[in-house]
C-alpha positions as CSV (number, residue, x, y, z in Angstrom):
1,M,-46.7,15.5,-79.4
2,D,-44.7,14.2,-82.5
3,A,-48.1,12.3,-83.4
4,A,-49.7,16.1,-82.7
5,Q,-47.0,17.5,-84.9
6,I,-47.4,15.4,-87.9
7,L,-51.7,15.8,-87.3
8,I,-51.1,19.4,-87.5
9,Y,-48.5,19.3,-90.3
10,L,-51.4,17.2,-92.6
11,V,-54.3,19.4,-92.0
12,S,-52.5,22.6,-92.5
13,A,-51.2,21.0,-96.2
14,L,-54.5,19.7,-97.0
15,R,-56.4,23.0,-96.1
16,Q,-54.0,24.7,-98.2
17,G,-55.0,22.3,-100.9
18,G,-51.5,20.4,-101.2
19,T,-50.5,17.0,-101.0
20,P,-48.7,16.6,-97.7
21,Y,-45.2,15.9,-98.1
22,L,-45.8,15.6,-102.0
23,H,-46.0,19.1,-102.6
24,D,-43.2,20.2,-100.1
25,I,-40.7,17.8,-102.1
26,S,-41.7,19.5,-105.5
27,G,-41.1,22.9,-103.5
28,S,-37.9,21.7,-101.9
29,V,-36.7,20.5,-105.5
30,A,-37.5,23.7,-107.3
31,V,-35.7,25.5,-104.1
32,L,-32.5,23.4,-105.2
33,D,-32.9,24.1,-108.9
34,S,-33.3,28.0,-108.2
35,H,-30.5,28.2,-105.4
36,G,-28.2,25.4,-106.1
37,W,-26.5,23.1,-103.7
38,T,-25.9,25.7,-100.8
39,A,-30.1,25.7,-100.0
40,L,-29.7,21.9,-99.3
41,M,-27.8,23.0,-95.9
42,F,-31.1,25.0,-94.8
43,L,-33.4,21.9,-96.4
44,A,-31.9,19.1,-95.1
45,P,-32.2,19.7,-91.4
46,S,-35.9,20.4,-92.2
47,W,-36.2,16.8,-93.8
48,V,-34.6,14.9,-91.4
49,L,-36.6,16.5,-89.0
50,Q,-39.6,15.5,-90.6
51,V,-38.9,12.0,-91.2
52,S,-37.4,11.3,-87.4
53,L,-40.9,12.8,-86.5
54,F,-42.6,9.5,-87.5
55,A,-39.8,7.4,-86.2
56,S,-39.7,9.3,-82.5
57,C,-43.6,9.3,-82.3
58,A,-43.8,5.3,-82.8
59,L,-40.6,4.8,-80.3
60,L,-42.0,6.7,-78.0
61,L,-45.7,5.5,-78.0
62,W,-44.0,2.0,-77.5
63,R,-42.1,3.6,-74.7
64,S,-38.6,2.6,-76.4
65,R,-35.2,3.6,-74.9
66,L,-34.4,4.5,-78.7
67,G,-37.5,6.9,-79.0
68,V,-36.0,8.9,-76.2
69,Y,-32.7,8.8,-77.8
70,L,-33.8,9.9,-81.3
71,A,-35.8,12.8,-79.2
72,Y,-32.1,13.7,-77.8
73,V,-31.1,13.8,-81.6
74,Q,-33.9,15.9,-82.7
75,M,-34.1,18.9,-80.3
76,P,-30.6,20.6,-82.4
77,L,-32.8,20.0,-85.7
78,R,-35.8,21.8,-83.5
79,L,-33.8,25.0,-83.0
80,M,-32.5,25.0,-86.4
81,V,-35.9,24.9,-88.2
82,L,-37.6,26.6,-84.9
83,M,-40.3,23.8,-84.6
84,P,-40.7,23.5,-81.0
85,S,-41.7,20.0,-79.9
86,V,-44.8,21.4,-78.3
87,P,-46.5,22.6,-81.4
88,F,-48.5,24.9,-80.0
89,A,-46.0,27.0,-78.6
90,L,-45.3,29.8,-81.2
91,M,-49.0,30.5,-80.8
92,L,-48.6,31.9,-77.8
93,V,-46.2,34.9,-78.4
94,R,-48.2,35.3,-82.1
95,P,-51.0,37.6,-80.8
96,L,-48.5,39.9,-78.8
97,D,-48.5,43.7,-79.9
98,V,-44.8,44.2,-79.8
99,A,-42.1,44.8,-82.2
100,P,-40.9,42.2,-85.0
101,T,-37.4,42.3,-83.1
102,S,-38.7,41.6,-79.6
103,L,-41.3,38.8,-81.5
104,L,-38.4,36.9,-82.4
105,V,-36.5,37.5,-79.2
106,L,-39.8,36.1,-77.4
107,S,-40.2,33.1,-80.1
108,G,-36.8,32.2,-79.7
109,C,-36.7,31.9,-75.7
110,L,-39.9,30.1,-75.7
111,L,-38.5,27.4,-78.1
112,L,-35.1,27.5,-76.0
113,L,-37.9,27.0,-72.9
114,V,-39.9,24.3,-74.1
115,E,-36.7,22.7,-75.2
116,L,-35.2,22.6,-72.2
117,L,-38.2,21.2,-70.1
118,K,-38.2,18.5,-72.5
119,L,-34.9,17.9,-72.3
120,G,-36.0,17.4,-68.4
121,M,-38.2,15.1,-69.2
122,L,-36.1,13.1,-70.9
123,R,-33.7,12.8,-68.7
124,R,-36.0,11.4,-66.0
125,E,-37.1,8.8,-68.7
126,L,-33.6,7.4,-69.1
127,R,-33.3,7.4,-65.3
128,P,-32.9,4.0,-64.1
129,V,-35.4,2.9,-61.5
130,S,-34.2,1.2,-58.6
131,S,-35.4,-2.3,-57.7
132,A,-36.3,-1.1,-53.8
133,G,-38.4,1.5,-55.8
134,I,-40.1,-1.1,-58.1
135,N,-41.0,-3.2,-54.7
136,A,-42.1,-0.3,-53.3
137,R,-44.8,0.7,-55.8
138,K,-45.6,-3.2,-56.6
139,G,-46.3,-3.1,-52.9
140,S,-48.4,0.0,-52.8
141,A,-50.6,-1.6,-55.9
142,C,-51.4,-4.2,-54.0
143,G,-52.4,-2.5,-51.2
144,I,-49.7,-3.5,-48.7
């Protein structure tokens, strides 16, 4: 999903005529110039998350436990910047014809649900596998 998130960002930036990441960096500098360093509290989590997406993408593809831990660290950042782990999730509520407040609540609930589901999947990934389970899987793979 991190790879999909990166790809969606790249395609979106190119469609809008900007250079991915460079355009956003210059925009961030402009925000810092106009609003001062207090804007850094809002910009920093977003940039940390963006950079960590590349690391977690690579680590998870390599099936490294570090990728799982990094995904845990990303969760609060994702909630802060409203970027769900499943990049298409918030598109589900966009077409709904409801009051803006209701749409915000639905989006927040969907974001929390997606992150809780991811938390469950990550916990399952970190669970130690018993040697009996490994031997049983080896035996079934051999046709025993």
